[in-house]
C-alpha positions as CSV (number, residue, x, y, z in Angstrom):
1,M,0.1,0.1,0.0
2,G,1.8,3.2,-1.2
3,L,5.5,3.0,-1.9
4,F,6.6,1.8,1.8
5,G,3.4,0.6,3.3
6,L,0.7,3.2,4.7
7,G,2.3,3.6,8.1
8,Q,5.6,4.8,6.9
9,S,4.5,6.4,4.0
10,V,2.3,8.7,5.8
11,V,5.4,9.9,7.9
12,A,7.3,10.4,4.8
13,W,4.8,12.4,2.9
14,C,4.1,14.4,6.1
15,L,7.6,15.2,6.5
16,F,8.0,16.2,2.6
17,A,4.8,18.2,2.8
18,Y,6.0,20.2,5.8
19,L,9.5,20.9,4.3
20,L,8.2,22.0,1.1
21,A,5.5,24.1,2.2
22,A,7.9,25.7,4.8
23,V,9.9,27.0,1.9
24,P,9.4,30.8,2.3
25,V,8.5,31.6,-1.4
26,G,7.4,35.3,-0.7
27,L,10.6,36.0,1.1
28,L,12.7,34.7,-1.7
29,I,11.0,36.5,-4.3
30,G,11.4,39.6,-2.3
31,W,14.9,39.1,-1.8
32,S,15.3,38.7,-5.4
33,R,14.1,42.3,-5.9
34,G,16.1,43.4,-2.9
35,I,13.3,43.6,-0.5
36,D,12.8,41.6,2.8
37,L,9.1,41.1,3.3
38,R,9.7,40.7,7.0
39,E,11.0,44.4,7.3
40,V,8.2,46.1,5.3
41,G,4.4,46.6,6.0
42,S,3.0,44.1,8.3
43,G,5.8,42.1,8.2
44,N,4.2,39.0,6.7
45,I,5.8,37.0,4.1
46,G,2.4,36.2,2.4
47,T,0.4,37.3,-0.6
48,T,-1.0,40.7,1.0
49,N,2.2,42.1,2.1
50,A,3.9,40.9,-0.9
51,M,1.2,42.9,-2.9
52,R,2.0,45.9,-1.1
53,A,5.8,45.5,-1.4
54,L,6.2,44.1,-4.4
55,G,3.4,44.9,-6.5
56,R,0.3,42.9,-8.0
57,E,2.1,40.7,-10.4
58,L,4.7,39.3,-7.9
59,G,2.0,39.2,-5.2
60,L,-0.1,36.9,-7.2
61,T,3.0,34.9,-8.2
62,V,3.6,34.6,-4.4
63,F,0.0,33.6,-3.8
64,A,0.0,31.0,-6.7
65,L,3.3,29.3,-5.4
66,D,2.0,29.3,-1.8
67,V,-1.2,27.5,-3.1
68,L,0.8,25.0,-5.1
69,K,3.4,24.2,-2.4
70,A,0.5,22.9,-0.3
71,F,-1.6,21.3,-3.1
72,L,1.4,19.3,-4.7
73,P,2.6,17.0,-1.7
74,V,-1.3,16.4,-0.9
75,R,-1.9,15.3,-4.6
76,L,1.3,13.3,-4.8
77,A,0.5,11.5,-1.5
78,M,-3.2,10.8,-2.7
79,M,-1.5,9.1,-5.9
80,D,0.8,7.1,-3.7
81,F,-2.1,6.1,-1.4
82,A,-4.3,5.2,-4.5
83,L,-3.9,1.5,-3.7
84,G,-5.3,1.8,0.1
85,A,-8.9,1.2,0.8
86,D,-9.3,4.0,3.4
87,V,-6.7,6.8,3.1
88,H,-8.7,9.8,4.0
89,G,-7.0,10.1,7.4
90,A,-3.6,9.9,5.9
91,L,-4.1,12.7,3.6
92,A,-5.5,14.8,6.3
93,W,-2.3,14.5,8.1
94,V,-0.3,15.2,5.1
95,A,-2.4,18.3,4.3
96,I,-2.3,19.6,8.0
97,C,1.4,19.3,8.0
98,A,1.7,21.3,4.8
99,V,-0.3,24.2,6.3
100,L,1.9,24.0,9.5
101,G,4.9,23.9,7.4
102,H,4.2,27.5,5.9
103,I,3.0,28.9,9.1
104,Y,5.8,27.6,11.3
105,P,8.8,26.9,8.9
106,V,11.8,25.2,10.3
107,Y,14.1,27.6,7.9
108,L,12.8,30.8,9.6
109,G,12.7,29.8,13.0
110,F,9.1,28.6,12.8
111,R,7.9,32.0,12.2
112,G,5.9,32.0,8.8
113,G,2.9,33.2,7.2
114,K,-0.8,33.0,8.1
115,G,-1.5,29.9,6.1
116,V,-4.4,31.1,3.9
117,A,-3.2,30.5,0.5
118,C,-1.9,27.0,1.8
119,A,-5.4,26.4,3.3
120,L,-6.7,26.9,-0.1
121,G,-4.2,24.4,-1.9
122,V,-4.8,21.6,0.7
123,F,-8.7,22.2,0.4
124,T,-8.5,22.0,-3.3
125,A,-6.3,19.1,-3.2
126,V,-8.7,17.0,-1.0
127,L,-12.2,18.5,-2.1
128,P,-11.9,20.7,-5.1
129,L,-15.3,22.0,-4.8
130,S,-14.5,23.4,-1.2
131,G,-11.4,25.0,-2.7
132,L,-13.3,26.9,-5.1
133,L,-16.0,27.8,-2.7
134,A,-13.3,29.2,-0.6
135,L,-11.7,31.4,-3.3
136,V,-15.1,32.7,-4.4
137,I,-16.1,33.7,-0.9
138,Y,-12.7,35.2,-0.3
139,L,-12.8,37.5,-3.4
140,L,-16.6,38.4,-2.8
141,T,-15.8,39.5,0.9
142,L,-12.6,41.2,0.1
143,A,-14.5,43.2,-2.8
144,L,-17.2,44.1,0.0
145,T,-15.0,44.9,2.8
146,R,-11.6,45.6,1.2
147,V,-10.0,43.8,4.2
148,S,-8.0,40.6,3.5
149,A,-8.0,39.4,6.8
150,I,-11.9,39.4,7.0
151,G,-12.1,37.8,3.6
152,S,-9.6,35.1,4.6
153,L,-11.3,34.2,8.0
154,I,-14.9,34.2,6.6
155,A,-13.7,32.0,3.7
156,V,-11.9,29.6,5.8
157,T,-14.8,29.6,8.3
158,A,-17.4,29.1,5.6
159,T,-15.4,26.5,3.8
160,S,-15.1,24.3,7.2
161,I,-18.7,24.4,7.5
162,H,-19.4,23.4,4.1
163,I,-16.9,20.3,4.5
164,A,-18.6,19.5,7.9
165,V,-22.2,19.5,6.7
166,S,-21.7,18.0,3.2
167,G,-21.0,14.5,4.0
168,S,-17.3,14.6,3.4
169,P,-15.1,12.0,5.1
170,A,-14.9,12.8,9.0
171,A,-10.8,13.1,8.6
172,Y,-11.3,16.1,6.1
173,T,-13.9,17.7,8.5
174,W,-11.3,17.6,11.2
175,L,-8.7,19.1,8.8
176,A,-10.9,21.9,8.0
177,L,-11.7,22.6,11.6
178,A,-7.9,22.4,12.5
179,T,-6.9,24.5,9.6
180,S,-9.5,27.1,10.5
181,A,-8.6,27.3,14.2
182,V,-5.0,27.9,13.4
183,I,-5.7,30.7,10.7
184,W,-7.9,32.2,13.2
185,W,-5.1,32.2,15.9
186,R,-2.7,33.6,13.4
187,H,-5.0,36.4,12.7
188,R,-5.6,37.3,16.1
189,G,-3.5,40.5,15.8
190,N,-5.4,41.5,12.5
191,L,-8.6,41.0,14.3
192,T,-7.4,43.3,17.4
193,R,-6.7,46.1,14.9
194,I,-10.0,45.8,13.3
195,L,-11.8,46.0,16.4
196,E,-9.6,49.0,17.7
197,D,-10.1,50.7,14.1
198,A,-14.0,50.1,14.4
199,A,-14.2,51.6,18.1
200,A,-12.2,54.5,16.9
201,R,-14.5,55.2,14.0
202,K,-17.5,54.8,16.2
203,R,-15.9,57.2,18.9
204,S,-15.3,59.9,16.3
205,R,-19.1,59.9,15.0
């Protein structure tokens, strides 16, 4: 089952997913332009800060590569596990390792991005419709609010609910809930600023 037997293969794919997703794409692209994303704007190495610091084209490149680096190991693992009878749990572990790799990359002292693009990558890998739903909700919310953090949190939450109620394998529901929880945690600073801004606007009226 798989290349090495399912147990050993899961460990190998989890490690591969973590190490690949931990590659700081945004930081590397920024360096190629003489910019350290950690020292500009929000200091985040993800898409939003990359767009502000590097421009739309390079920002979208960062987004696409962050999605791909999470999508790819999960899809490759899916092909490796294809002979197995029930591999949803195994794939969920590979997927969460990819998300954690981006958020807590070993290459950067475990201080990485917020995981939104990588979440899109793993959702699309295991349940393509859910990935599409997340992207659509994010874009619609961003268009309405002009705040990427709000779009990200609403998208990941709505997608997690969709996965939980759509009859998907239980392992994917736990994957979605765990991913949603860690992304909310990583956005706690953004939420504080949003609430403070809202309170300031209210007081100024």
